[in-house]
N, C-alpha and C positions, 0 to 999 in steps of 0.2 A: 897771585897774593901780593897784598900790601906788605912791605917790609917793617913799616912802623907797628908800635903796640897800641891797640886801642884800650885805653884806661878807662875804668868805671870809677867814679869818685863818689863816695858818701860823705858829705861834709858834716852830717850829724853824728857820725860814729864817734865812739869815745866821749860821749855826751857833749859834742860839738867841738872837741879839741882837734878832731880830723881836719877841720877847715885850715887852720893854722899850719898844721903839719904838711898839707898838701901845698901850701904856698912856698913852703921852704923847698919841697922835693921837686916842685914845678920849676923853680928857679935852678936847682941842680941840673934838671933835665935840659933847660936852655943853654945853661952855661957849658954843658959837655956837648952840645949840638946833637942830642939825641932826638931822633924822629918819633913822634908820638902823636896821638889824637885823643883828648880827653873829653868826657861827658859827665856832668854831675846828675846823680840820682834826684828825683823830685817827688817821688811817693813810692809807697810799698809796692814790691815786686817790679819796679822799673828796671831794675838791674837785669831781670829776666828778659824782657823785652829788648834791652839794649844789645845783649849778646846776639840774638836773632838778628837785628839790625846790622851789627858788626861783621857777622859772618856773610850776611847777604852782600855787603860791601866789599868783600874780599879780604877781610882780616883774618889772620890765623893765630894771633897771639892777643889774649885777653888779659890785660892787667886789672887787678881789684884792689882798689885803696879804700880799706875799710875795716870793718870788724868781721866776726864770724857770721853775722846775720845776713849781711849783704853778699858775703861769699856764698853762703847757702843758695840766695837767690840767683846768683850766676851760674851755679851748679844746674839749677832747674832748667836754664836757657841751653846750657851745653850738651844735654842729654835728652833722648826721646827714644821711648821704646827699648830702654836699657842699653842704647847705644850712644856714643858721642855723635854729634849732628856733622861733624867734619873730621875725618881721619887725622888730619895735620894739625888740629887745634890745640894749643897749649895755653896753661893757666899760669899767670904770674901773681903771686899774692904780696901785696904791701901792707903789712898789718897796721891798722890805725884806729882799732877799737879799744874797748875797755880791757878785755882779758886777751882776746887773740889766741884761743887754745890751739887752733891749727898750726901756728908758727912754732909752738913748743916742742912739737913731736920731731923736729928736725934739728940736728946738730950741724955746726960750721956754716950756718946760714950766711949767704952773701949779703953785702950792702944793697940797698934799694938800687942804686946806680948800676952795680955789676949784674944784678939781676935782669935789669931790663936790656942790658948789653949782651947778656948771654943768650946762646941758642941751645945749650945741651939740656935735656930734660929727663926726668925719672918718671916711671910709671908707677902709679899707686892705686889701691883699691878704693872704692867707695861702695856704699850700699844704699839699698832701696828699702823703704816702708811703705806698707799698705794698710790703711786704717779707714775710719769714717771720720769725716769732718762734723763740725758742730751741728750740722743740720741733718746728719744721718747719711749723706751720701759717700759712697766709697771714693777714696782718693789714693795718689800715690806720690811720694817725694823722694828725691835723691838726697843722700846724707854723706858728709864728708868728716864729721867729727863724731857725734854721739846722739843718742836718743834714749830718754828715760821714760818711765811711767812709775807714778807714785809720789812719794814725799819730795824728790827732786823736781819732778815737773810742777808741782804745786808751789815749790819754793821759787822756780823759775817765773812762774806767773807775779808772785810778789815782788821778785827783783826787778822785772820789767816795768813795773807800775808804780814804784816808789815815788814819793812826793815829800816836798819840805826838807825837813832836817835829815831824814834817811837818805834823800837824793843827794844832798851836799856830802853826806859820809860817804856814799858810794862813789862820787866823783873824786873824794880824796883817797879812797881805798876800796878797790874792789872787793878784796877778801872781807873786809868790814860789813860792806852791803850784803854780801852773800851770807853772813853769819846772821845778820839781823833778819833777811829775808826767810833764812832756814828757821829761826827760831819763831818767827810768825807762823810759817806753815805748819810747823810741829803742833801749836796750839789748836789748830783746826784739822789735823789729820787722823784719819782712821785706817788702820790696815785693810787692805782689800783682798778678797778671795778670788783666786785665779788659778787657771790651768795652764801649764807651759808645755809646749812641743819643741824638742831640740833635736835637730835633723831627723824628724819622723818618730823620735822617742817621746811618749806622753810621760810627763812628770805629774804625779798626782796632785789634784787641787788642794791648795794650801793658802794660808795667809800670808801676805807679802807686805813689806814696807815700800819696796822698790825693786825695779828692774832696770839695768842699763845695758844697751847694746852700743858697741863703740869700736872705732877705729883710731881715736885719739884718747890717750890716757888721762889727759887734764880736762878739767870742766870748771866753769864757774870762777875762773881766776887761777888760784894756786892748789885747788881741790884735784885729788887724784886717788885712783884706786890701787897705786903701786904697781901697775902693768902698763907697759907701752908695747902696743901690739905691732907686730912686724907689717910694714905697709904694703907688701905686696905677696902675702902668702895665701890670699883667698879664704881667710877666716875671720869670721866675726868673733870679737870677744864679748861675753855676756857674764854680768854680775848681777845676782839677786840677793836681796836682804829680807830675812824671815820677817814675818809681822813682830812688831814689839811695842811697848808702851812709849808714851810722849817722853817719859824720862829716860828710857833707853835710847830713843832717836837723839835726845839732846847729848847724852853721854857718848854717843858714837861720832858727833860732829869732829872733835879733835882729830880722830883717826884718819878723816877725809883730808885734812891738811897735812898730815904727815905721811900719808900713803900707806897706811898700815891696816886699813879696814879689812883686808882679807885674812888678817890674823884673828878676827872675831868669828866665834861659834856661828853667828847668824849669817855670815857672808858666805857666798858660794860662788865659784868662777868656772866657766867652761868656754871653750872654743867651738864654733861650729860653722856650718854653711848657711843654715836656715834656722830661724827662731819664730816661734808664735806665741802669742798669749791671749788667752780669752777670759773675760771677766764681766759679770753683771753689773759690778759697782761702778760708781761715778769717779772715773781717774781719767787724767788728761795724758795725751801722748805728745811728748816734747821732742822736737829734732832741731839740732844745732841752735838751741836758745829761744825757740818759738814753739808755743804750744798749738798743735794744728789739728787737734781731734781727739778721738776716744777709740778703744779697743772695740772689736776684735783687731789684733795687728799681727802682721807678717813682715819678717825682715829677710832680705836675701842679699848675698854678696855680689859685687861684680868686680872680678879680679883684673887689676892692672888696667883699669878703665880709662884713667885720667892721667894725661901727662902735664907735669908741673914744672916750672923752673924755680928753683928756690935758693 
């Protein structure tokens, strides 16, 4: 195996700010005489392909200089049929995106230079989602942070497609961009009727505003459910919100930033190994910041499947 780290760089992360940050970090790598090989992503899902190339070339340390979106692409390349493609493969994350929710769930994180110099790793859970893509084909994806269905997935679509003044506001403040996107989504959203299955137990069909399955408690910048899952316990965290009015959703937004939403009567929290949701209504399935398809959807945990250096 090659001793150096194969670093995948997304220069467009953080609305283009990652390019400047990479130049600074690359100078640090050179000044500290740290062996590395870097490749810049050029198109969507390029990072997934680059992981395959890196492992085929003998690398077992994959660095990701990006945001959560490219990190998710790298995860798709690292796993196949619920298993990592090489037993000694390790992931090093260098957060350079707008929010980088993955980074927030770890404390006492090392500097970028110390990470790339380190060899000690920890094993964490990831999870898998199975749903239909927008053409109706059954697909599966691996997830490192979270996945939502409902108002949050609609707000995510708005957040990822902002233009003009809203885009400038998002560049200055992720939270402000998230609020604007959320309010835009609320004006269009209607609660959806769904049936849930939690570890084989059916939850009667009901109207929902949102469900989120997660291993990372933060999402969309500084929003949080106020729960930080244990990273290696083999459990999914699930929050669902009962159906409510547009005014009710707007009133709920501040509690997402204070992490107190679970104090609300319409919020419910469970941990489980498997979670399923079925609905005939038109809602998106969002995974790690990308809308990938529609229900029916099934989530399963992969305990301690990923070795990371953080």
